C-alpha positions, 0 to 999 in steps of 0.5 A: 608410667608418666602422668599426663598432668594436663589430662588429669587436671581437665578430668578432675575439672570435668568430674567437679563440674558434673558434680556441681551442675545438679546443684547449680541447676536446682539453685538456678531454678529456685532463683527463678522461682522466688520471683523478681527482686533487685537482680534480673531474673536471667543468668546474668542476675544469678551470677550476680547473686552467686558473687554476692553470696560469697559474702554470706553470713549466718543469720540466727546468732545473737551475740552479734546484737550485744556488740551494737551501740543501740540498747533501747527497745521498741518491742514489747515481749513477743510469744514464741513462734509456733513450729520450726523455722521455715526453710529459706533460700541458700542465696542472697535473695531471701524467700521461704521454701515451705510453710507457705501461706494459704492463697486465700488468707494472703490475698485477703489479709496480707497483700496490699494490706499490712504495710499500708495499714501500719504506715497509715498510723505514721503519716506525719513521718513516713511515706510509702514508695517502691523499695529500693532494695526489691524494686517490686515491693511497696515500702515504708520510708522515712519522709525526705523532709526529716533530717536524719542527722538531727538528734531531735528527729532521728538519731545519727545511727548508720542504719537509716543512711544505709537503708536509704531511708527505707523502714520495711517492706513486704514481698506480698507479690510472692510469699508475703515475707518481709524485710525491715530494720530493727533496733539491736535488742529488738532484732535479737528478740525476733531472732531468738523467739523464731519470727525471723532471721538477719539478711545474709549480707547483714553484718559488720564489714559485709558489703550489704544492708546493715546488721539491723536489716531483718527477714520476717517469716510470712504470718500464717494467721490472724494472730501472726499478723498482729505479732508482725504488725507489732514488729513493724511498729517497732521498726518505725519507732526505732527508725523515726526515734519515737519513744522507746517502750519498757519491754512490757509483756505481750498481750 
């Protein structure tokens, strides 16, 4: 019996497509449900996300931080976050899929509140503007008047340049998660104690944000808001080259 390789190849392709299609359909639906980001919410945007996902890195390993040159810390010791990590999206637009914030709490305590409240303490070095990563979130930026290559103001680390001076933003139009830049040892503590994970495109040799770009899970209550605000403060401290702290015990 002679094998028709063309027919066999077409059959295998059809079977593979049938097996993959349910996953693609579910993932595309999730892509639409997570709300606006830097990719348009259509098939073209989803294809962009799929291509970038080829470079996806793991997000919770700790050894990567010890290879980075910055050894200072701006965070005191944090408590361990209660419960398991939330499930997150499989593609590169990071959002939570469970452990969602109650709508009343999010509206009252988080939406248009957390980022603005922390930034108001640092108006001399920061300002608010739309995120250059998300396009829909208000973000904290280092002021344009501060030269980033002057060691008297900001250390000449690559982080400030790669984030285009962006320090932090909250997705308060969707799930109240955050993205921000943290010094290596602060990022290590945040990941280790369950408060967040790295961006999937953050890492050496990856075409994305710097390794220091961190995803914070949404704060579920007032106590967790306090911790998140401390982490944002540490992000501002690192990105503005404020005096580092000695890692005193969290109270």
